[in-house]
N, C-alpha and C positions, 0 to 999 in steps of 0.2 A: 519737276518729279523728284523723287527720293534719290539722294546721292549717298553711297556707300561711306561709311567711316572705316577706320583701321580693323575694327572687330568685324564688321560684315565682311570685308575683303579677306580677312584671315580665315574666316569660316569657310567661305567659298573655296579659297585656294587648297585648305586642308581636305576638304571633300574631293576635289579633283585628284589630289595625290593618293588619297585613300582609294577612290574608285579605280584609278590607273592600275594599282597594285592588284585590286581584286579582279580586273579583267585580265591582266597578265598571268595571274594564277589560274583563272578558268581556261584560257587559251592554251596553258602549259599542262592542262590535265589535273591541276592540284584541287581545283573545286569542281564538283559535280554541277550538272545543269540545275538540279533541285537546290543546291547551295547557292548557286550564282543567281537564280531567278529573283529572290527578294532584294538582293543587292542591286541588280540592274534596274528593277522597278523603282526603287528608291531614288534612281537617278534619270527617270523619265524613259527608259529604254524598253520597248516592247518588241516582240518578235511577230511580225504581221505576215500576211499572205505571201508577198513576194520578198520582203526583206526586213530588216529591223526597222523600226519607227522611233525617232527620237522626239519627244515633246518637250519644248523648251519654254520655261516659265516666263510670262509677262505679267507681273504683279499689277493688279487692278488695271490692266490694259494698257499701262503707260510705257512709252519708248522714247529714247533720245535719237536724234538722227545718227549719232555714232553707232548706237546699238543696232538700229535697222540696217545701216551699211555693213556691219560686221555680219548680221544675219544673211544678208545677200552674198557676202564673200564666202561665207561657210556653206551656202547652198551650191554655190558654184564649185568650190574646191572638193567638197565632200559628198555631194549628192548630184541631182541632175539639173541643177540651175534653177530650182524653184523651191518654195515652201508653201505650206497650206495653214492658213489662220483659221483657228477653230472657234466654236461658239464660246468656249472658256477663255477666250481672248489670248491664247497661247499660240506659238508656231510650232508645226509639226514638220519634220523632215521624213520623207517616206522611203529613202534609198540610201542610208548611211551604211557603211560597213562596220560591223561590230569592233574590229581592231582599231578603227578610227575614232570611236566615240570619246575616249579619254582626251584625244587632242582637240576634239570639238568642244568639250567642257572647258579645257584649258584656254582655248581662244575666247569663249564666252565669259570666262573669268576676268579677262583683260577689259571688258567693257560692263563690268558689274552685272553679269547675268549668270544663269544657272539653269539646271533642269530638276532641281530638287523638289521632290513630293508632287510632282506632276503625274504620277501614277501610283499604284498600290493602294493599300487600305489605310489611308492616312488623311489628314486634312489637306485639301488641295488648294490650288491658286485662289486667293481672295479675289473676287470680281466686283466691279461697279459699274455705274453709268459712264458711257464713253463720253459725255459731256460734262463730267464731274469738274467743278471748280469754274465753269463758265456759263452754265445753264441758267437762263432768266428765271427758271422756276426753282432754282436751288435754294433750299432753307438753310442748309449748312454744308460745307465741303467736308466729306467724311474720310479724305485720303490719309490724314495722319492717324486717324483711328484704324483705317484699314492696314496701315503699316505697322501699327502696334500689334494688331492681330497676327499679321504675317510673322512678325518677329516671335512672337509668343507661340505660334504653331509650329514654326519650323524646328524640326528635330525634338518636338515635345516627347520625352520618353514614354509617358503613359499613353500616348496616342499614336504610336508608331504602327501598331498592328490592330487596327480597329476591326470590327465584323465586315466592313465594307468601306469603300471610298466615302469621304465626307466633304461637302461643298457648302461654302458660306458666301453670301452676297450681301453687300451694303449699299444703301441708297440715302441720300439726303435731299431729295427732290419731291415736288408735289406729284409729279407723274413718274411712276415707277418705271425706269427703263433698265433696270438691273434684274428683273424677274425674281424678286425677293421670295414670292410664293412658291416658286418652283425649286427651292434649295433645301437642304437639310436644315440649316439655320438661315433666315433672312433677317437682316437688321435694318430697320427703317428709322433713320434719325429725323428727329423733328425738334421744334422749340415749343416746350409746353406753356401753359398759362402763367407761369411765374417767369417767363423768359429765360429758362434754363434749357440746356440741351438734353434731351431724353431719347430714348430708343424703344420702338415698338418691335418686340422680338417674335418672329414666325418661326415655326418648327414643323418638320415632318412633311416638307414638300419634296417633290421629286418626280421624275419621269420614268422611262424605262418600261419594264414589263407591267407595273402597276402604277399608272400616273395617278398622283394624288396632290391636291392643293394644300400648301401648308395652312396652319391654324395659328392664331396669336396665343402665345403661351403667357406672355407678359405685355400688358399694354403701355405701361410706364416704368422703364428702367432707367435709372440715373446712369449716364455715361460712364461714370468712374467705376462701375461694375460690370462692364462690358466683358472683359476677360473672365472673371469669376464665374458670372452667370452661364456663359458659354461653356466654361470648363464643367460646371454642374450638369449641364445638358448632356455633354458628351461622356461624362462619367456614367450617368444612368444608361446611356446607350451602350457603352463599352462593357457594363455589367450584364445587361440583359438582352443585347442584341443577337440575333440568331447567328451561329457560326456552323450550323449543320446543314444550312441550305442557302446558297448564294443568292437565290432569287427571292428570299425573304429576309435578307440581312441588313438591309437598309433601315435607317431610323424611322422612315415613314411607316414601316410595317409595325414597328414597336409602338409608336404613338397611336396608331389605329387599333392595334390589339389591346393596349392598356386603357385607351380613352384619354382625351386631353387632360381631364381633371385628375385622374391617377397619376398620369406621366408629370403633370406639373407638381404634384404633392411630392413625388420622389425627387424631382429636381430642387424643390425649395428645401427639403430635408437635406439634400447634399450641399446646397449653397449655404446652408447654415454653418457649415465647417469651413467654408471657403471665403465667405463675405468679409470684407475688411482685411484680408491677408495682404502679403506682399505683391500680389497681382493686382490689387486695386490701383487703378489709373490715377496718378496725381495730375494737378495743373502743370507742374514742372516737367513731368514726363511728357505730357501731350505738347507742351511747348518745345521741348528738346527735339522731339520727333518731327514736328511741324517746321522747325528751322532747316531740316534736311531737304525741304521743298522749296526751291527758288521762286520767289515772286516774279511774275512776268513783268517786264519793264514796259507797260502800256503807255502810249502816247495819249494826250488829251486831245482826242479828235472830235469832229462834228459827228452827229447821228447820221448825216447825209454826205455823199460825195458826188460831185458833178460829173467827173469821168465815168463813174460806175453807173450813174443814172443814164448818161448818154450811150454807153455800151449796151445797156439793158434794152434801151428803146430801138437801137438800130441793128441789133444782132440777135435774130430770134433763136438761133442754136444756143448761144451763150444764155439768153433769157430761160430757155428750157432747162438747162442744166441748173441755174441759180434757183429756179423754182423747186428742183428735186433734191439738189445736193448741197445747198447752202443753208445754214441754220442760224437761229437768232444767238446773240451773245450778250451777256450782261453788261459788257463794257462797250460804251458807245463808239461807233466807227469800226467795230470788229464783228467778224462772223466766224463760225465753225464751218469747215468744208469736209464733206465725205467724199473720198476718192473710191469709186466703185470698184471692187474686185469681181464684178459680175457682168463682164462683157458677154454678148450673146454668143453662145457656142463653146464658151470656155468653162472650166471646172470652177464652180463658185468657191471663192476664198483662197484661190491660188495667186501667188505673186511670183514673177521670175526675178532672178538676181538683178536685171536691168531695171525692172520696175521698183524693186526696193531701193536701189541706188537713186532713182529719180525721185521717190517720194523723200528720201532722206535730204536730197538737195533742196526740194520744195520746203521742207521743214526747216532747214537751215536758212533759206533765203526769206521765207514768208511767214514762219510760225515759231520764232524763238528756239528752233532746234529740237522742238518736241513734237510727238504725234500720238495718237491712241489707236487700239485696236477694238472694234466693236463686236458686241454679242452677234450681231448679224454678219460677221465675217468681212467687214470693210475696213479701210484705215481713215483716220480723221486727222485733219490739221485744224487745231482748236483756235488759233489766234491769228486769223488773216485779216489784214486791213481791207476795207471796202475798196479802196483804190488799187489793192493788188490782185483782186479777184479775177479779172480779165487775164492777166498774166499767167495766174495759177491754172486757169481753165485751158488756156492755149497749151501749155506744156503738159498737163495731164492728159488731154485729148490726143496729142501727138504719141503719147506712150500708153494708149489703152485704158486710161484710168478715170475717163470722164463720162462714162455711159449715164445718161440722165434717168436712171430707173431707180433711185432709192426709195423705197416704200412701195414700189410697184410689183407687179407680179413676177417679173424677171429677176428681182433682187432676192433670189433663192438663198434660204439657208440650207446646206446640204453637207452631210458627212462624207468622208472619203468612200465608204460603202465597200462593196465586194471587189473592187478594183485593187484595193490595198488591205482592208481589215479583214483578219482571219475570223473574227466573229460575225461578219455580215452574212445575211441570207440572200442578199441580192445587190445588184449594182445600184449606186445612187447617182453618180455623176452622168452616166448617159441619159438617164431620165431627165435630170435638170437640163441638160443641153438640148434634148429633144423638145422640152416645154419652151426653153427660150427661143428656139427656132420657129417653133408654132407661132409664138407672139412677138415676132420680130418687128411689128409696126409699132414704133413708139407713140404715135398719134393715138392709136387704138389703146394702148397701155395708159396713156395719160387720161383718156376718156373714162376708162373703167375704174381709175383711181387706186386708192391704197388697198392692196391686198398682200397678205403675208402668206407665202407658200413655203413650207418646210418639208424636207425629205430625210428620212432615216434609212439605212440599209438594213436594220435589225432592231429588235425590241429594246436594246440599250439605249435607243433614242437620242443618240449624239446630235442628230439633226433637229431634235426638239419638235418632232412632227405633232405631237399631242397639242401643242399650243399654237401651232399655225392656223390661220383662217382656213387654209387647205393644207391637210397633212397627208403625206404619202409615206407609207411604211412598207419596205421590202420584206416579203414573206417567202419561205421555202414550201413549194407544193409538189410533193413527190419528185423531188430532185430539180425542180425548175422554178425560175425566178417569177413571181407575181407580186402584185403591189395592192394593198389595201388602203382606202381613201377614208379620211375624216374630215369633217367641216365644222366650224364653230369653235376652234380653239382660239385663245388669245392671251397675250402677255399683258402686263401692265397693272393697273390698279383694280380693274374689274376682269382679272384672269379667269379663264375658263379651259376646260378639257374638251377637245373636239369629241363628235360623235361619228362613229363608223356608219358609212352610207349604205353598205351592203357587201355582197361578195367581191373578191378581189379580181384584178385585171392583169392582163398581159402587159409586157413593157410596150408593145407596139400600140396599145390602146390608150396609154396614159395621156398623151397630148390632146386626144379628142375628148377624153373624159374631163380634163380641166376645161376645155373649150365649152363643153356643155354645161358644166357648173357655171361658167361665166355667163353663158346664154340666159340661164334662169335668172341670174342677178340682174342682168341688163334689162330683162322684160319687166321684173317684178319690182325693181328698186323705186324708192322715192327720190326726189332730187337731192335731199341731203344725206341719203344713206350710203354707208360704205358697204362692201361686201359682208363684212361681219354682222352689221346692223340688220341687214336683209336676212341672213341666215337666222339670227336671234328672234326676228319677228315671225318669220314663216315656219322655222323649224326644218328639219332634214327632208321631210316628205316630198315636197315639190322638186328638189334637187335630185333626189333619188329617183323619182319617176321619170324625169328627162333623161338621166344618164342611161337608165336601164330600158327606156321605152321600146326600142328597136330590137337590141341585141338579147334582151332577157338577161337573166343573171348569167355572167360569163364563167363563173367557177363555183 
């Protein structure tokens, strides 16, 4: 993973000192709440329903064991002994005290971490595929480019106060696992017919109140121009984006209003002034940044391991875990492992201090001291030997990290919702827990196969409910909490936005609603179909008819 140099460390240290003084002045009454608000937001601090919330950056989802251990220590010392991993691959602390936040940032700086630009109307944390660098379907490893973009966007003076937050995702694989079509800018790296690295640029995607799939603005961008082309896009957005209406301020609204052809024309006109300037990336710069990523010291292993094969044949529980939680690796004799943060009955994406320490230990012992955070709110050991998988499973299982449900119905993506977030209309976590308990039979889950269920507590869609095979949205109805259901959403190359099945439901009804959706699928599926395939073939109607058959419209 990327290792700081002296300049990186100096920037982070100076920001900690600056924020410490800003916090001191605010607590002393020298800064008003209005004056302090943009300063704390620039450092990841929100004021939530119960307490402040601090969002810590995990650039492109990569952590060292040292960093994760520090996060666990901070959660124990300054919070309630746990943290929440988000769909942006970051970590959120839900209970820090405002006066402690400068000390938290100072401790983060000792392990090359910060909370810069994790909130506010700026360019947020760059995200990518959790299997970056090791995926068999990877065309090119985009991490060095993602790091160049991170350095370019951090503290960019022109983009410190955009109309709204701005999110960029990069992908270098055949199968998109970075959800590039759902970002303000999605960058899809590929090798062109001249065997040169090129970028397909998507623009104007986003969820929230108006979910929109991005469109391709540039089919073939030479990689050297990644920064200047993004800068042209963001300049056009910064100039014309709505600032009078927060609900219409995202770039997706501007692209839709102008149309992609007119938006592209304006971007190209702006780019004419930027192309080939000092932000054009050179081979030397790409090589310099790439050298900050240590190459993994892989051993020359066989593609098969006798001890692994024996354990697989003799231990059904281990075999079930391998089927769901172990993933292919481009290096022979190695696998990637997803450690589930979705045990049944627990808040999805939460990890305790003790669990963070255990994962750090596993990473050090079995995965070169590195790990990743996934968009799906789980943790990944990317480089585990086949011969070590049994030992990893045994330790993970002992610590509640080996639920074999990755990709199944209970591997739920879920925002913190009304239990924590001041923007939420309804609670998310209790709904996730109730559904997990409704479907507590792992054999049944394996039988119904791959299903993505996403839950958001409000229209901001932090749980990405629009692109879940089943999406659940918390809504406020006359001061009470109700839940709207969509089906047919999907991430990936063939991404789609889900369709609402009908009127909303009470919290108590939600497990049975999901059960009825599954019943239609089980009855109507063909042998090769996943839930999403059946929905796309049949449409919403049969699912809606079964869900509302007896009760009628509930609201």
